[in-house]
C-alpha positions as CSV (number, residue, x, y, z in Angstrom):
1,M,9.4,19.1,17.4
2,N,6.1,20.7,16.6
3,E,3.0,18.7,15.7
4,R,0.9,19.1,12.6
5,P,-2.5,20.7,13.0
6,R,-5.4,18.3,13.2
7,Q,-7.3,18.2,9.9
8,S,-11.1,18.6,9.9
9,F,-13.3,16.4,7.8
10,A,-13.2,19.1,5.1
11,G,-9.5,19.0,5.2
12,L,-9.4,15.2,4.9
13,W,-11.9,15.4,2.0
14,N,-9.8,17.9,0.1
15,I,-6.5,16.0,0.6
16,S,-7.9,12.8,-0.9
17,F,-10.6,14.0,-3.4
18,G,-8.3,13.9,-6.4
19,F,-8.1,10.1,-5.9
20,F,-11.8,10.0,-6.8
21,G,-11.0,11.0,-10.4
22,I,-7.8,8.9,-10.6
23,Q,-9.7,5.8,-9.6
24,I,-12.4,6.5,-12.2
25,G,-9.6,6.3,-14.8
26,F,-8.2,3.1,-13.3
27,A,-11.6,1.5,-13.1
28,L,-12.4,2.3,-16.7
29,Q,-9.0,0.8,-17.7
30,N,-9.4,-2.3,-15.5
31,A,-12.9,-3.1,-16.6
32,N,-12.7,-2.3,-20.3
33,M,-9.2,-2.8,-21.7
34,S,-9.6,-6.6,-22.1
35,R,-12.8,-5.8,-24.0
36,V,-11.1,-3.2,-26.1
37,F,-8.2,-5.5,-27.0
38,Q,-10.5,-8.3,-27.9
39,T,-12.7,-6.0,-30.0
40,L,-9.7,-4.9,-31.9
41,G,-8.6,-8.4,-32.7
42,S,-6.7,-9.9,-29.7
43,N,-7.4,-13.4,-28.7
44,L,-7.7,-14.7,-25.1
45,D,-4.2,-16.0,-24.9
46,D,-2.7,-12.6,-25.9
47,L,-4.4,-10.6,-23.2
48,P,-1.8,-11.0,-20.5
49,A,1.0,-9.8,-22.8
50,L,-1.0,-6.7,-23.8
51,W,-1.6,-6.0,-20.1
52,V,2.2,-6.0,-19.4
53,A,2.3,-2.3,-20.1
54,A,0.3,-1.4,-17.0
55,P,2.5,-2.9,-14.3
56,L,5.7,-2.1,-16.1
57,T,5.0,1.6,-16.2
58,G,4.1,1.5,-12.5
59,L,7.3,-0.3,-11.7
60,L,9.4,2.4,-13.5
61,V,7.4,5.5,-12.8
62,Q,6.5,5.3,-9.1
63,P,9.9,5.1,-7.5
64,I,11.2,7.9,-9.8
65,I,8.2,10.1,-9.0
66,G,8.5,9.3,-5.3
67,H,12.1,10.3,-5.2
68,L,11.6,13.5,-7.2
69,S,8.6,14.6,-5.2
70,D,10.6,14.1,-1.9
71,K,13.0,16.7,-3.3
72,T,10.6,19.1,-5.1
73,W,9.4,22.4,-3.8
74,L,7.8,24.8,-6.3
75,G,6.6,27.5,-3.9
76,R,2.8,27.9,-4.0
77,L,2.4,24.8,-6.1
78,G,4.2,22.7,-3.5
79,R,5.9,19.3,-3.4
80,R,3.4,16.6,-4.4
81,R,0.8,18.7,-6.3
82,P,2.9,19.4,-9.4
83,Y,2.9,15.7,-10.1
84,F,-0.8,15.3,-9.4
85,L,-1.5,17.9,-12.0
86,T,0.9,16.8,-14.6
87,G,-0.3,13.2,-14.4
88,A,-3.9,14.3,-14.6
89,I,-3.4,16.3,-17.8
90,L,-1.6,13.4,-19.5
91,A,-4.1,10.8,-18.3
92,T,-7.0,12.9,-19.5
93,L,-5.6,13.2,-23.0
94,A,-5.0,9.4,-23.1
95,L,-8.6,8.7,-22.0
96,F,-9.9,11.0,-24.7
97,V,-7.7,9.5,-27.5
98,M,-7.9,5.8,-26.5
99,P,-11.5,5.0,-27.7
100,L,-10.8,6.5,-31.1
101,S,-8.4,3.6,-31.8
102,N,-9.1,1.1,-34.6
103,L,-5.7,-0.6,-34.3
104,L,-4.7,-3.0,-31.6
105,L,-1.1,-1.7,-31.4
106,F,-2.3,1.9,-31.0
107,A,-4.6,0.8,-28.1
108,A,-1.7,-1.0,-26.4
109,V,0.4,2.1,-26.7
110,M,-2.4,4.3,-25.3
111,L,-2.7,1.8,-22.3
112,W,1.0,2.4,-21.6
113,V,0.6,6.2,-21.7
114,L,-2.6,6.1,-19.6
115,D,-1.1,3.9,-17.0
116,A,2.1,5.9,-16.7
117,S,0.1,9.1,-16.4
118,L,-2.2,7.6,-13.7
119,N,0.8,6.5,-11.8
120,I,2.4,9.9,-12.0
121,S,-0.8,11.3,-10.3
122,M,-1.4,8.4,-7.9
123,E,2.0,7.9,-6.3
124,P,2.4,11.3,-4.6
125,F,-1.1,11.0,-3.2
126,R,0.1,8.2,-0.9
127,A,2.8,10.3,0.5
128,F,0.6,13.4,0.5
129,V,-1.6,11.9,3.3
130,G,1.5,11.2,5.4
131,D,2.8,14.8,4.7
132,M,-0.4,16.5,5.7
133,L,-1.7,14.5,8.7
134,R,-0.7,13.7,12.2
135,K,0.2,10.1,13.0
136,D,-3.0,9.6,14.9
137,Q,-5.0,10.6,11.8
138,H,-3.1,8.3,9.4
139,S,-5.7,5.5,9.7
140,V,-8.7,7.8,9.1
141,G,-6.8,9.6,6.3
142,Y,-6.1,6.4,4.4
143,A,-9.7,5.3,5.1
144,V,-11.1,8.4,3.5
145,Q,-8.7,8.0,0.6
146,T,-9.9,4.4,0.2
147,A,-13.5,5.6,0.3
148,F,-12.8,7.9,-2.6
149,I,-11.0,5.1,-4.4
150,G,-14.1,2.9,-4.0
151,A,-16.5,5.6,-5.0
152,G,-14.5,6.6,-8.1
153,A,-14.2,2.9,-9.1
154,V,-17.9,2.4,-8.8
155,I,-18.6,5.4,-11.1
156,G,-16.0,4.2,-13.6
157,S,-17.1,0.6,-13.5
158,I,-20.9,1.1,-13.9
159,F,-20.8,4.1,-16.3
160,P,-20.8,2.1,-19.5
161,K,-23.8,0.1,-18.2
162,L,-25.6,3.3,-17.3
163,L,-25.0,4.6,-20.8
164,E,-26.5,1.4,-22.3
165,H,-29.5,1.8,-20.0
166,W,-29.9,5.4,-21.3
167,G,-29.9,4.1,-24.9
168,V,-26.3,4.4,-26.0
169,A,-25.2,1.5,-28.3
170,N,-23.3,-1.2,-26.5
171,T,-22.5,-3.1,-29.7
172,A,-20.7,-2.0,-32.8
173,A,-19.3,-3.4,-36.1
174,P,-16.4,-5.9,-35.7
175,G,-13.2,-4.0,-34.9
176,V,-15.1,-0.9,-33.7
177,I,-15.2,0.1,-30.0
178,P,-18.8,0.5,-28.8
179,D,-20.2,3.9,-28.0
180,T,-20.7,3.0,-24.4
181,V,-17.0,2.5,-23.9
182,R,-16.0,5.6,-25.9
183,Y,-18.3,8.0,-24.0
184,A,-17.4,6.5,-20.7
185,F,-13.7,7.1,-21.4
186,W,-14.4,10.7,-22.3
187,F,-16.5,11.2,-19.2
188,G,-13.7,9.6,-17.1
189,G,-11.1,12.0,-18.5
190,A,-13.1,15.1,-17.6
191,A,-13.9,13.7,-14.1
192,L,-10.2,12.8,-13.5
193,F,-8.9,16.3,-14.4
194,L,-11.5,18.2,-12.4
195,S,-11.1,16.1,-9.2
196,V,-7.4,16.4,-9.2
197,L,-7.7,20.1,-9.8
198,W,-9.9,20.4,-6.8
199,T,-7.2,18.9,-4.5
200,V,-4.6,21.2,-6.1
201,L,-6.6,24.3,-5.5
202,T,-8.0,23.6,-2.0
203,T,-4.9,22.3,-0.2
204,R,-1.7,24.0,0.9
205,E,1.4,21.9,1.5
206,Y,3.8,22.5,4.4
207,S,7.0,24.2,3.3
208,P,10.4,22.4,3.8
209,A,11.0,24.6,6.9
210,E,7.6,23.6,8.4
211,M,8.3,19.9,7.6
212,A,11.6,20.1,9.4
213,A,9.9,21.6,12.4
214,F,7.4,18.8,12.5
215,D,9.8,15.9,11.8
216,G,13.3,17.1,12.5
217,T,16.2,17.0,10.0
218,A,18.3,14.0,9.0
219,E,21.4,13.6,6.9
220,Q,19.7,11.5,4.3
221,E,22.3,12.0,1.6
222,T,25.1,10.9,3.9
223,E,23.1,7.9,5.2
224,T,22.3,6.7,1.7
225,L,25.9,7.0,0.7
226,R,27.1,5.1,3.8
227,L,24.6,2.3,3.3
228,L,25.5,1.9,-0.4
229,A,29.2,1.9,0.2
230,A,28.9,-0.8,2.8
231,R,27.1,-3.2,0.5
232,T,28.9,-6.0,-1.4
233,F,28.3,-7.0,-5.0
234,T,27.1,-10.4,-4.0
235,G,23.5,-9.5,-3.9
236,S,23.8,-7.7,-7.3
237,L,25.2,-10.9,-8.8
238,W,22.3,-12.9,-7.4
239,W,19.9,-10.6,-9.1
240,I,21.8,-10.9,-12.4
241,A,21.9,-14.7,-12.0
242,G,18.2,-14.8,-11.4
243,G,17.5,-12.8,-14.6
244,I,19.7,-15.2,-16.6
245,T,17.9,-18.2,-15.1
246,V,14.5,-16.8,-16.1
247,I,15.7,-16.0,-19.6
248,A,17.1,-19.5,-20.0
249,A,13.9,-21.1,-18.7
250,V,12.0,-19.4,-21.5
251,A,14.0,-21.2,-24.1
252,A,14.2,-24.5,-22.2
253,F,10.5,-24.8,-21.3
254,G,8.9,-22.9,-24.3
255,L,7.4,-20.2,-22.1
256,K,5.8,-17.2,-23.6
257,K,8.3,-14.6,-24.9
258,E,6.9,-12.0,-22.6
259,V,8.7,-13.8,-19.7
260,Y,11.9,-12.4,-21.2
261,L,10.8,-9.1,-19.8
262,L,10.8,-10.4,-16.2
263,G,14.3,-11.8,-16.7
264,G,15.5,-8.5,-18.1
265,L,14.1,-6.6,-15.1
266,L,15.9,-8.8,-12.6
267,G,19.2,-8.6,-14.4
268,G,18.8,-4.9,-15.0
269,Y,18.3,-4.2,-11.3
270,G,21.5,-6.2,-10.6
271,I,23.5,-4.2,-13.0
272,A,22.0,-0.9,-11.7
273,S,22.9,-1.9,-8.1
274,I,26.5,-2.6,-9.1
275,I,26.8,0.8,-10.7
276,A,25.3,2.5,-7.6
277,I,27.5,0.7,-5.2
278,A,30.6,1.4,-7.2
279,R,29.8,5.1,-7.3
280,A,29.2,5.2,-3.6
281,R,32.5,3.5,-2.9
282,G,34.2,6.1,-5.1
283,G,32.7,8.9,-2.9
284,S,30.3,10.2,-5.5
285,S,27.1,11.8,-4.2
286,P,24.2,9.3,-4.8
287,S,22.3,9.9,-8.0
288,M,18.6,9.2,-8.4
289,L,19.6,5.7,-9.3
290,G,21.7,5.4,-6.2
291,H,18.9,6.6,-4.0
292,I,16.5,4.2,-5.4
293,V,18.9,1.2,-5.2
294,G,20.1,2.2,-1.7
295,D,16.6,2.7,-0.3
296,F,15.4,-0.5,-1.8
297,G,18.1,-2.4,-0.2
298,G,17.7,-0.6,3.1
299,M,14.0,-1.0,3.6
300,P,12.8,-1.3,7.2
301,D,12.0,-4.8,8.3
302,L,8.3,-3.9,8.7
303,M,8.2,-2.8,5.1
304,K,9.8,-6.1,4.0
305,R,7.2,-8.1,5.8
306,L,4.3,-6.1,4.3
307,A,6.0,-6.4,0.9
308,L,5.4,-10.1,0.9
309,V,1.7,-9.6,1.8
310,Q,1.4,-7.1,-1.1
311,F,3.1,-9.6,-3.5
312,F,0.4,-12.2,-2.9
313,S,-2.6,-10.0,-2.6
314,W,-1.9,-8.0,-5.8
315,S,-1.2,-11.2,-7.7
316,A,-4.8,-12.2,-7.0
317,L,-6.2,-8.8,-7.9
318,F,-4.4,-8.8,-11.3
319,I,-5.6,-12.3,-12.1
320,M,-9.2,-11.0,-11.5
321,W,-8.8,-7.8,-13.6
322,I,-7.4,-9.7,-16.6
323,N,-9.8,-12.7,-16.6
324,T,-13.2,-11.6,-15.1
325,T,-14.6,-10.5,-18.5
326,P,-13.9,-13.7,-20.4
327,I,-14.9,-15.8,-17.3
328,V,-18.2,-14.1,-16.8
329,A,-19.0,-14.0,-20.6
330,Q,-18.2,-17.7,-21.0
331,Y,-19.6,-19.3,-17.9
332,A,-22.4,-17.0,-16.9
333,F,-23.5,-15.8,-20.3
334,G,-22.4,-18.7,-22.5
335,A,-20.5,-16.6,-25.0
336,T,-16.8,-16.7,-26.2
337,D,-17.1,-14.5,-29.3
338,P,-16.3,-10.9,-28.4
339,A,-18.3,-9.7,-31.3
340,S,-21.5,-11.4,-30.2
341,P,-24.2,-9.4,-28.3
342,R,-24.3,-12.0,-25.5
343,Y,-20.5,-11.5,-24.9
344,Q,-21.0,-7.7,-24.8
345,E,-23.8,-8.2,-22.3
346,G,-21.5,-10.3,-20.1
347,A,-18.8,-7.6,-20.4
348,S,-21.2,-5.0,-19.3
349,W,-22.2,-7.1,-16.4
350,V,-18.6,-7.2,-15.4
351,D,-18.8,-3.4,-15.1
352,V,-21.6,-3.9,-12.5
353,L,-19.6,-6.6,-10.6
354,F,-16.6,-4.3,-10.5
355,G,-18.7,-1.4,-9.4
356,T,-20.2,-3.6,-6.6
357,Y,-16.9,-4.6,-5.1
358,N,-15.7,-1.0,-5.2
359,G,-18.9,0.2,-3.6
360,V,-18.5,-2.4,-0.8
361,A,-14.9,-1.2,-0.4
362,A,-16.0,2.4,0.0
363,I,-18.4,1.4,2.8
364,A,-16.1,-1.1,4.5
365,A,-13.2,1.4,4.6
366,L,-15.3,3.8,6.7
367,T,-17.3,1.3,8.8
368,L,-16.2,-2.3,9.0
369,L,-12.4,-1.9,8.9
370,P,-12.2,0.8,11.7
371,F,-14.6,-1.2,13.8
372,L,-12.4,-4.4,13.5
373,A,-9.1,-2.5,13.9
374,K,-10.2,-1.1,17.3
375,R,-11.0,-4.6,18.5
376,I,-8.4,-6.9,17.0
377,G,-5.8,-4.6,15.6
378,A,-4.8,-3.4,12.1
379,A,-2.8,-6.5,11.2
380,L,-5.5,-9.0,12.1
381,T,-8.1,-6.8,10.4
382,H,-6.1,-7.1,7.2
383,V,-5.9,-10.9,7.7
384,V,-9.7,-11.0,7.9
385,G,-10.1,-8.8,4.8
386,L,-7.8,-11.0,2.8
387,L,-9.6,-14.2,3.7
388,C,-12.9,-12.6,2.6
389,G,-11.3,-11.9,-0.8
390,A,-10.1,-15.5,-1.0
391,A,-13.6,-16.8,-0.4
392,G,-15.0,-14.4,-3.0
393,Y,-12.6,-15.7,-5.7
394,A,-13.2,-19.3,-4.8
395,S,-17.0,-18.8,-5.2
396,F,-16.5,-18.1,-9.0
397,L,-15.8,-21.8,-9.4
398,V,-19.3,-22.8,-8.4
399,I,-21.6,-19.8,-9.2
400,R,-23.0,-19.6,-12.7
401,D,-25.9,-17.2,-12.0
402,P,-24.8,-13.6,-12.9
403,Q,-26.9,-12.1,-10.2
404,M,-25.4,-14.4,-7.5
405,L,-21.9,-13.3,-8.5
406,L,-22.8,-10.1,-6.7
407,L,-22.3,-12.0,-3.4
408,S,-18.8,-13.0,-4.5
409,E,-18.0,-9.3,-4.9
410,I,-18.8,-8.5,-1.3
411,G,-15.8,-10.6,-0.1
412,I,-13.6,-9.1,-2.8
413,G,-14.7,-5.6,-1.9
414,I,-13.8,-6.1,1.8
415,A,-10.4,-7.4,0.7
416,W,-9.9,-4.5,-1.7
417,A,-10.7,-1.9,1.1
418,S,-8.2,-3.5,3.4
419,I,-5.5,-3.7,0.8
420,L,-5.9,0.0,0.0
421,A,-5.9,1.2,3.6
422,M,-4.2,-1.0,6.1
423,P,-0.7,-1.4,4.7
424,Y,-0.4,2.3,4.0
425,A,-1.6,3.4,7.4
426,I,0.9,1.0,9.0
427,L,3.8,2.3,6.8
428,A,3.0,6.0,7.0
429,S,3.4,5.9,10.8
430,S,6.7,4.1,10.7
431,L,8.7,5.4,7.7
432,P,11.0,8.4,7.9
433,Q,9.1,11.5,6.6
434,A,12.0,12.8,4.5
435,K,11.8,9.6,2.4
436,L,8.1,8.9,2.5
437,G,7.7,9.5,-1.3
438,I,10.5,7.2,-2.4
439,Y,9.5,4.4,0.1
440,M,5.8,4.6,-1.0
441,G,7.1,4.3,-4.6
442,L,9.3,1.4,-3.8
443,F,6.5,-0.3,-1.9
444,N,4.7,-0.2,-5.3
445,V,7.4,-2.6,-6.6
446,F,5.6,-5.3,-4.7
447,V,2.4,-4.4,-6.3
448,V,3.9,-4.4,-9.8
449,I,6.2,-7.5,-9.7
450,P,3.3,-9.9,-9.1
451,Q,1.3,-8.2,-11.9
452,L,4.2,-8.8,-14.3
453,L,4.4,-12.4,-13.2
454,V,0.7,-12.9,-13.8
455,A,0.8,-11.1,-17.1
456,T,3.7,-13.2,-18.3
457,V,3.7,-16.6,-16.6
458,M,-0.1,-17.1,-16.1
459,G,-0.7,-17.1,-19.8
460,S,1.9,-19.9,-20.2
461,I,0.4,-21.9,-17.4
462,M,-3.2,-21.6,-18.6
463,Q,-2.2,-22.4,-22.2
464,A,-0.4,-25.6,-21.1
465,F,-2.9,-27.0,-18.5
466,F,-6.2,-25.3,-19.0
467,P,-6.6,-24.1,-22.6
468,N,-9.8,-22.2,-23.2
469,E,-10.8,-22.7,-19.5
470,P,-10.1,-19.3,-17.8
471,I,-12.3,-20.2,-14.8
472,W,-9.3,-21.9,-13.2
473,T,-7.5,-18.6,-12.9
474,M,-9.9,-17.8,-10.1
475,L,-8.6,-20.8,-8.1
476,F,-5.1,-19.4,-8.4
477,A,-6.4,-16.0,-7.2
478,A,-8.1,-17.6,-4.1
479,V,-5.0,-19.6,-3.2
480,V,-2.6,-16.6,-3.4
481,M,-5.0,-14.4,-1.5
482,A,-5.0,-17.0,1.3
483,L,-1.2,-17.0,1.2
484,A,-1.3,-13.2,1.7
485,A,-3.4,-13.7,4.8
486,L,-0.9,-16.2,6.2
487,A,2.0,-13.8,5.4
488,M,0.2,-11.0,7.2
489,L,0.3,-13.0,10.5
490,R,4.1,-12.1,10.6
491,V,3.2,-8.4,10.8
492,R,2.8,-7.5,14.5
493,V,2.4,-3.7,14.4
494,D,-1.0,-2.3,15.4
495,T,-1.9,1.2,14.2
496,A,-5.6,1.0,15.3
């Protein structure tokens, strides 16, 4: 087999530059949507339910886009780039429309559209690095991508604060989104589209013939059919039983109704797997559903171990994204009323905090993480990064000075850099190239499921045990991030 050409720094830049704009969009969403929802009339207890749209769209969209992009070839436009461009156009439109909302329901729908569009653009970028780079460049490739993620997130996080500094109004009448948020969303839409367009215009994907010369050919259709036909229905029935159990628990324990969604997803996957297995046993060629079910069940062992790490680490991240604004406003600025100037001041400071951890991530991805990986290995480097994040979350329990919270963000930023780089570098060097898109999409399931759990179950826990005390969510985040570090000790592969 031939080897891919080595990419120069300019090539690495062009391959990942689109992620800069995508992350501006994600950062604006993560830092401001709780503020938008509360401005439009949502109370603190309703925030997790409104955020369900984001992980749910990722769960549905990423495996589908991964599967489709593995099988797409549109000539000069290529394999992954059509999805970059389509998602960027839709996300740009959503970012322009979102801040015009004066209805909570409309804002929630726009969050759904925005997150789906960002996922359409983001998912193929993970596989794109694996497509374009030699294995010995995977670590640096994902590090460059992480640096762009961090840089884009810094811009998206601090831009509303910069607008306030430049004289743009950061407060508005009750039920009206402040100008700082509106203008930041419009800037983000333009930046997202232009950065993705840069990657589309400056890269050339390898054709199917070239990819076959690099990686060889495999009878992927036959293998998927064989694996599916060999599976029993027992596992499917367990998924369905799990879904029924969750649904029953909602009624029995008075959990929030959003938890029904989790039960429905578990049961739905069980039903889908029964259909896929039955079709495979009948000799039918696997459909997209069959591919997704078959590849999910046939994940390599390394991917399964990393999946557990992802589950815990992303649970902690989603807790932070939902709750940092009300925590900082209440405990560092002494405000709980979203309409008050003091609350808006706290919300703007959250933009600075989020910008700080993303800035730290951009620096750590290119300096600290490679340095550690060469000396202790990629797996242990990830353990160190996750423990830094756990310490950062725990510090929220004792720090009340807004300025001192910047120190907390250093640990969180190191963890964020490691989460974005290390698991993907490990996977890209071990997964079959012909299924890189679908496997990267399925890996996102273990990013999304914990987010759905946080968005549904966390609200019930907090309402039952810690009403009006969101600070305790940071203790949950610290504990589950430490569990992620423990789970990472089971991953022995070193890609340094």
